[in-house]
N, C-alpha and C positions, 0 to 999 in steps of 0.2 A: 628657227634655231636661235638659241640664246648666244649673245656675244659677251665678252668681258672675262673677268677672272673666273677660274673654276669655283664651283660651289663646294663648300666643305670647311674644313679647319683653316683658319688664317695662317699664313706663314709666320714663323717666329721672327722677331726682330733680330738683326745681327748681334746685338748686345746680349741676347739670351745665352749664347755660348759662354760668355764671360762669367755670368753668375752661375750657370749650370756647372761649369768646370770648377769654379772656385768653391762651390758648395761641397765638392768631394773633399777638398782639403779641410774645410771648416768642419765637416762631419768627423774627420779623423782627429781633429784637435778638440772635439766637443767634450770628451770625457773629463771628469774633474781632475784626474791625475795624469792625463796624456801629455800635457805640456811639460809638467815637472819631470816625468819619466824620460821624455825625449831630450830635455835639457841635460839631465844627469847622464844619460847614456851617450850623449853627444861628445862628452869629454873622454870617456873610457868605458869599456865593458865593466859591469858590476854584478856582484852576487845579490841575490834577493835580500839578504840581511844588510848588505851595504846600502841598498836602495832604501830600506826601511829606516836605517840610521840617518841617511842623508835627508830624508823627509821629516826627520825630527819627531817621530811618533804621531804624526798627524793622520796616518792611515794605518789600518790594521794589516797584518800579514795576509789575511784572507782577501781583503779588497785589493791589495797590491797584486797578489797572485792572479786574481780575476782580470785585472787591468792588463797584466803582462800576457795572459792567455789570449785576451781579445786583441791586443796589439800584435801578437804572433800570428793570429788568424788573419789579420789585415796585412801581414808581411812587413811590419814595421820593425819588429825585434825578432831576434833568434836567440836560442839558448845554446851556449857553447859548453860542452862537457855533460857530465851526469847531473841528474836532478838535484841532489843535495849540495854538490860542490860546483855546479855549473854557474857560469856567468851569463848575463844577458848583454847583448850587443845590438846596435842598430844594424838593420839590413841596408842594402843600397837604397831601397825605397824610404826607409826611416831616415837615412842620412840626407836624402834630398828634401824630406819634410823638415828636418832639423835646420837645413839651410834657409828654408822659408821662415821658420820660427825666428831665426836670427834677424831676418829682414823685418819681420813684424815687430820684434823688440826694438830695433833701431827706429822704426816709424813711431812707436809708442813713446820712446824717449824724446824724439823731436817734437811730437805732437803735444806732449806735456808742457813744453816750453814755448809753444807757438801761441801767438796772439791773433786769433782769427777775427776778421770782421765779417759782416753778413753779405759781402759782395759775392756775386756768383763766380764760380770757378772759370778760369780761362778755357775757352773751347777752341 
């Protein structure tokens, strides 16, 4: 009889859960307009036309609508009211992702002013 670890797939390293879990958030922020929409809706609910105006004509109404539909399917945004006059707002999940976005922005601001050397990170 063979002794030792079982034959088959190796066990994942404990660090695997970090990047596996983080990849979920990254996937939600991956769309070209997702971060901008989250940032805008993080301050207040907005109508479709208000979002278009805030984005300064950089996106078409169709593309914005597709992004909002996708974000609604991911339970990040919800539409309040009727189609034409309804406003979009962040859901609880969207607000929690908005909080992460704020942390990422703070990191980016700090990182832009950081003078890194090539020394390894403290462990």
